[in-house]
DRENMI-670336 format. One record per atom (N, C-alpha, C): residue in three letters; x, y, z. Coordinates in steps of 0.02 Angstrom, whole numbers, plus 50000, padded with zeros to 5 digits. Layout:
N
ALAXYZ
...
//
This chain:
208
MET498315117949526
MET498025112749567
MET497575115849622
PHE497045112249640
PHE496565114649689
PHE496745111849758
GLU497195115349792
GLU497435112949858
GLU496865112549909
GLN496365116949902
GLN495825117149952
GLN495405110849952
ALA495465106749900
ALA495075100649897
ALA495365095049941
VAL495975096049964
VAL496315090850002
VAL496545093650069
ASP496425089950122
ASP496635092050189
ASP497385093550189
SER497575099050222
SER498275101050223
SER498725095750254
ARG498465092050304
ARG498855086650335
ARG499005081150284
LEU498515079750242
LEU498605074550191
LEU499125076650139
LEU499105083050120
LEU499605085550073
LEU500305085450103
LEU500355087050167
LEU501005086650201
LEU501255079450202
LEU500815074750215
LEU501005067750216
LEU501235065550146
ALA500865067650095
ALA501065065950026
ALA501755068650011
GLY501875074850032
GLY502535077850021
GLY503085073850056
LYS502955071650117
LYS503435067550154
LYS503575061050117
LEU503045057850095
LEU503125051450060
LEU503545052149997
PHE503425057549959
PHE503785058449897
PHE504485061449906
SER504665062649969
SER505355064449983
SER505775058249997
ILE505455052449999
ILE505795046050010
ILE505935042849943
ALA506565041249930
ALA506765038949864
ALA506385032849840
ASP506265027949884
ASP505915021849863
ASP505215023249838
ILE504915028649861
ILE504245030549838
ILE504285035349779
ALA504715040349784
ALA504755045449731
ALA504975042549664
GLU505385037349665
GLU505645034549603
GLU505175029449572
ARG504665027349608
ARG504265021749585
ARG503515023149582
PHE503265027449626
PHE502545028249634
PHE502295034949607
TYR501645035249594
TYR501305041449577
TYR500625041549611
LEU500365047549623
LEU499705048349654
LEU499175048249599
ALA498665044149610
ALA498085044149565
ALA497455043649609
GLY496905041249581
GLY496305040549622
GLY495955047149635
GLY495495047049684
GLY495075052849698
GLY495435058949720
THR495965058149761
THR496325064049785
THR496695067449728
ALA496995063549684
ALA497325066549626
ALA496825070249582
LEU496245067249571
LEU495735070549529
LEU495475076849563
ALA495385076649629
ALA495165082549665
ALA495665088149660
LEU496315086549660
LEU496825091749650
LEU496775094749580
HIS496625090649531
HIS496555093149462
HIS495925097449453
LEU495355095149481
LEU494715098149464
LEU494395102149521
GLY494585100749583
GLY494315104549639
GLY493575103649652
HIS493305097949633
HIS492575096949635
HIS492325094149701
ARG492755090549738
ARG492535087649802
ARG493125086749848
LYS492965085649911
LYS493485084149960
LYS493705076849952
SER494335075649965
SER494585068849964
SER495065067950022
ASP495055061950053
ASP495415061250116
ASP495865055050119
ASP496085052550061
ASP496535046850063
ASP497055047450007
LEU497585043650013
LEU498125043749963
LEU498165036849931
ASP498085036649866
ASP498165030549827
ASP498775031249783
LEU499305027649799
LEU499925027949761
LEU500005021549720
PHE500175022449657
PHE500225016849611
PHE500925016249582
SER501125010149568
SER501785008849538
SER501695003949480
GLU502015005449423
GLU502005000649367
GLU502474994749380
ARG502954995749425
ARG503464990649438
ARG503364987549507
GLU503574981349514
GLU503524977949579
GLU503944981649631
PHE503744980949694
PHE504094984249748
PHE504174979549807
LEU504634981149852
LEU504774976949910
LEU504294978849966
ILE503814974549980
ILE503294976050029
ILE503594977150098
GLU504044972750119
GLU504314973350187
GLU504684979950197
LYS505064981950147
LYS505444988250153
LYS504974994250158
LEU504454994250118
LEU503984999850120
LEU503564999850184
CYS503414993950210
CYS503064993650274
CYS503484996750329
LYS504134995550328
LYS504584998650377
LYS504575006250370
THR504585008550308
THR504565015750295
THR503925018850324
ILE503365015550313
ILE502725018050338
ILE502715018050414
GLU502975012850444
GLU502995012450517
GLU503445017850547
ASN503965019650510
ASN504405025150533
ASN504055031950531
LEU503495032250495
LEU503095038450492
LEU502495037950540
ASN502555033750590
ASN502015032650639
ASN501405029450607
GLY501525025450555
GLY500975022150521
GLY500835015150548
GLN500215013050538
GLN500005006350557
GLN499825002550493
ILE500134996850483
ILE499994992750424
ILE499344988950436
LEU498864989750390
LEU498224986250395
LEU498224979950352
ILE498484980450292
ILE498534974750246
ILE499204975350210
ALA499564969850204
ALA500184969650165
ALA500224962850131
GLU500004962550069
GLU500004956150033
GLU499924957349958
GLN500214952849919
GLN500124952849846
GLN500204959749815
GLU500774962749828
GLU500934969349799
GLU500424974649817
THR500144974049876
THR499654978849901
THR499794980549974
ILE499824986949989
ILE499884989150058
ILE499324994050073
HIS498954992850126
HIS498474997750152
HIS498694999550222
ALA498725006050236
ALA498985008250301
ALA498595014250326
ASP498685015650389
ASP498415021550422
ASP498995025350453
ILE499055031650435
ILE499585035850464
ILE499255041650500
GLU499225041250565
GLU498925046550607
GLU498225048350582
GLY497825043150569
GLY497135044050548
GLY497035045250474
MET497565045250435
MET497515046350363
MET497625039750326
LYS497205038450276
LYS497225032050241
LYS497725032350183
LEU498135027150179
LEU498645026650127
LEU498625019750095
SER498645019550028
SER498695013249992
SER499265013649942
LEU499655008349938
LEU500185007749888
LEU500035001349849
LEU499985002049783
LEU499724996649742
LEU500154995649680
LEU500274989349663
LEU500564987749598
LEU500024988549545
TYR500184992349493
TYR499694993749440
TYR500064993649373
PRO500134987649343
PRO500584986749286
PRO500284988949219
TYR500024994949217
TYR499754997749155
TYR500115004249140
LYS500265005149077
LYS500665010949057
LYS500265017449067
LEU500635022749081
LEU500335029349084
LEU500245031949013
ILE499675034948999
ILE499555037548931
ILE499735044848925
LYS499855048148982
LYS500075055048983
LYS500645055849033
PRO501095060549022
PRO501645061549070
PRO501385063349140
LEU501755061249190
LEU501585063249259
LEU501695070649268
GLN501315073649313
GLN501405080649331
GLN501685080949402
LYS502015086449418
LYS502295087349485
LYS501965093249519
PHE501805092149583
PHE501505097449624
PHE501785096749694
ASN502145101749716
ASN502465101649782
ASN502875095249792
GLY503215093149738
GLY503625087149742
GLY503255080549735
ILE502585080949729
ILE502165074949724
ILE502075073249650
ARG502205067149631
ARG502085064949562
ARG501355062949555
ILE501005066249509
ILE500285065449502
ILE500115063249431
ALA499685058249425
ALA499455056049360
ALA499025061549327
GLY499035061649261
GLY498625066349224
GLY497895064349226
ILE497455069049209
ILE496735067749212
ILE496545061849167
GLU496885061149110
GLU496715055849063
GLU496815048949094
ASP497375048149130
ASP497505041749163
ASP497015040549220
ILE496895045749260
ILE496425045049316
ILE495725043449291
ALA495525046649237
ALA494865045349208
ALA494795038149186
SER495315035549153
SER495295028549131
SER495245023849190
MET495615025349244
MET495595021149304
MET494915021549338
LYS494595027349335
LYS493925028049365
LYS493405023949328
VAL493475023649262
VAL493015019549223
VAL493045012249245
VAL493655009749254
VAL493745002849277
VAL493465002049347
ALA493585006949391
ALA493335006549460
ALA492575006049461
ILE492245010049420
ILE491515009949419
ILE491255003349392
SER491615000249346
SER491394993849318
SER491494988149367
GLN491904989149418
GLN492034983849467
GLN491644984749532
ARG491664990749558
ARG491324992249622
ARG491304999749629
ALA490725002549634
ALA490685009849633
ALA490355012649696
ASP490655017849723
ASP490355021949775
ASP490085028349742
LYS489705032149781
LYS489465038549754
LYS490035042949730
LYS490585042949768
LYS491145047249749
LYS491415045549679
ASP491375039249659
ASP491615037349593
ASP491165040249539
PHE490505040149551
PHE490045043149503
PHE490125050749501
TYR490235053849559
TYR490375061049560
TYR490985062549517
ASP491495058549525
ASP492115059549487
ASP491995058849413
LEU491645053549393
LEU491515052449323
LEU491075057949293
TYR490605060449332
TYR490185066049311
TYR490625072149294
GLU491105073649337
GLU491555079249325
GLU492005077949265
ILE492245071849258
ILE492675070049202
ILE492305071149136
LEU491655069349135
LEU491265070049073
LEU491075077249058
LYS491245081849102
LYS491195088949085
LYS491795091149043
HIS492335087249046
HIS492955089049012
HIS493095084748950
PHE492795078848947
PHE492915074348891
PHE492255071448866
GLN492205070848800
GLN491625067448770
GLN491675059948782
PRO491115056348783
PRO491145049048794
PRO491615045448747
LEU491625047448683
LEU492075044148636
LEU492805045348654
GLU492965051448677
GLU493645052848700
GLU493835048548760
LEU493355047748805
LEU493475043548864
LEU493605036348843
LYS493215033848796
LYS493315027048771
LYS494005026348740
ASP494215031148700
ASP494875030848669
ASP495425030548722
MET495335034248777
MET495835034548829
MET495895027848865
PHE495325024948885
PHE495395018748924
PHE495595012848880
LEU495425012948815
LEU495665007748771
LEU496415008448759
LYS496655014548755
LYS497375015648747
LYS497755013148809
LYS497465014248867
LYS497805012448930
LYS497795004848941
TYR497235001648929
TYR497164994548948
TYR497164989748889
GLY497044992248829
GLY497004987748772
GLY496304984848764
ARG496114983848702
ARG495424981648688
ARG495274974748717
ARG495774970348721
ARG495644963548745
ARG495474963348819
ARG495694968348857
ARG495564968448929
ARG494904971948947
ILE494594975148899
ILE494024979448914
ILE493384976848882
ASN492864976348922
ASN492204974548897
ASN491774980948897
CYS491714984048840
CYS491374990548836
CYS490634989948856
TYR490334984248840
TYR489624983348858
TYR489544983248934
HIS489984979548968
HIS489944979249042
HIS490074986149072
ILE490564989749045
ILE490704996549070
ILE490095001049060
LEU489795000649002
LEU489205004848988
LEU488645003449037
LYS488504997149051
LYS487974995449099
LYS488124998349168
SER488754998249187
SER488945000649254
SER488845008149261
PHE488855011849206
PHE488755019149208
PHE488045020949231
PHE487585016249226
PHE486885017749242
PHE486625013249299
TYR487085009949333
TYR486885005549388
TYR487095008849454
PHE486605011649488
PHE486745015649548
PHE486605011949614
GLN486305006049609
GLN486045002749668
GLN486585001449721
ASP487164998849699
ASP487694997349747
ASP487975003649780
ALA487945009249744
ALA488225015449770
ALA487755018949819
GLU487125017349818
GLU486625021049858
GLU486795021149933
ASP487075015749959
ASP487205015350031
ASP487875018450050
SER488275020450002
SER488925023550018
SER488825030850037
PRO489295033750075
PRO489205040650097
PRO489235045650040
ASP488885051250048
ASP488935056649999
ASP489615060050008
PRO489975061149953
PRO490595065049960
PRO490445072249976
VAL490935075750002
VAL490855082950017
VAL490985086749952
SER490445088949921
SER490505092549857
SER490735099749870
LEU491185102149827
LEU491425109049832
LEU491115113549780
ASN490685110749738
ASN490355114849687
ASN489595114249689
GLY489345111449744
GLY488615111049754
GLY488265105249720
THR488645100849688
THR488335095149653
THR488015090449703
THR487425087949686
THR487065083149729
THR487055076249695
TRP486915071249735
TRP486865064349709
TRP486305063849658
ASP485745067149670
ASP485195066949623
ASP485395070049556
GLU485785075449558
GLU486025078549496
GLU486475073849457
VAL486905070449493
VAL487375065749460
VAL486985060249425
LYS486515057249460
LYS486115051849429
LYS485715054549370
ALA485425060349377
ALA485025063249323
ALA485455064449261
PHE486085066549272
PHE486535067749215
PHE486625061349174
PHE486775055849208
PHE486885049649172
PHE486245047249138
ILE485695047649172
ILE485055045349144
ILE484865049549083
ASN484935056149089
ASN484745060649034
ASN485225060348975
ASN485835057948987
ASN486325057548933
ASN486475050348912
GLU486005045948928
GLU486125038748914
GLU486265037548840
ARG485875040548797
ARG485975039248725
ARG486655041748702
LYS486845047748723
LYS487495050548703
LYS488065046248729
ILE488015044148791
ILE488555040148821
ILE488585033348787
THR488005030448772
THR487985023848739
THR488305024248670
GLU488135029448632
GLU488425030248565
GLU489175031148568
GLY489415034448620
GLY490135035648626
GLY490525029648647
LEU490235025448690
LEU490605019848718
LEU490535013448677
MET490015012848636
MET489905006648599
MET490145007248526
//
């Protein structure tokens, strides 16, 4: 794992959270921070914890407050909080894992295949530059057809509109106003966009 991609304070917080039974038995880390730990491509500064099973919001809010956290949103199986300036989200995510969880310093982390599938859905719904950076790195490790097989396995064909997903891979307008992530390998936003544009045919053939 690429520890340098994640602030040491954030890793310490993740370790604290996963030492708590209600979190360790139910949640796993995914999202940008988990991918940054796997690939080391950019800095990430928040914790996104997911659970396949429902959880008690009030109980977890108390747990967060005991860690000097401030609850920002607590509704509909979703908690967003701030703990000493660090962003934390706990989310119900009722989709099966397609690969076993990995452990790092006691933290349960989703595999790249699951994170990649989740990133595809994120880009199809609302994308920041960081999401395109992540997908760019993912496509260095997996062919478009492999990526399609992964997200169809995770979500099922009935839940996925491959045409809509494909269009979102080349729609950068909404992301333009979002901040540039801190790249650890020198990648620029122009390079990321050029990659998708130059590989449009290959990506289209793989996803359709």
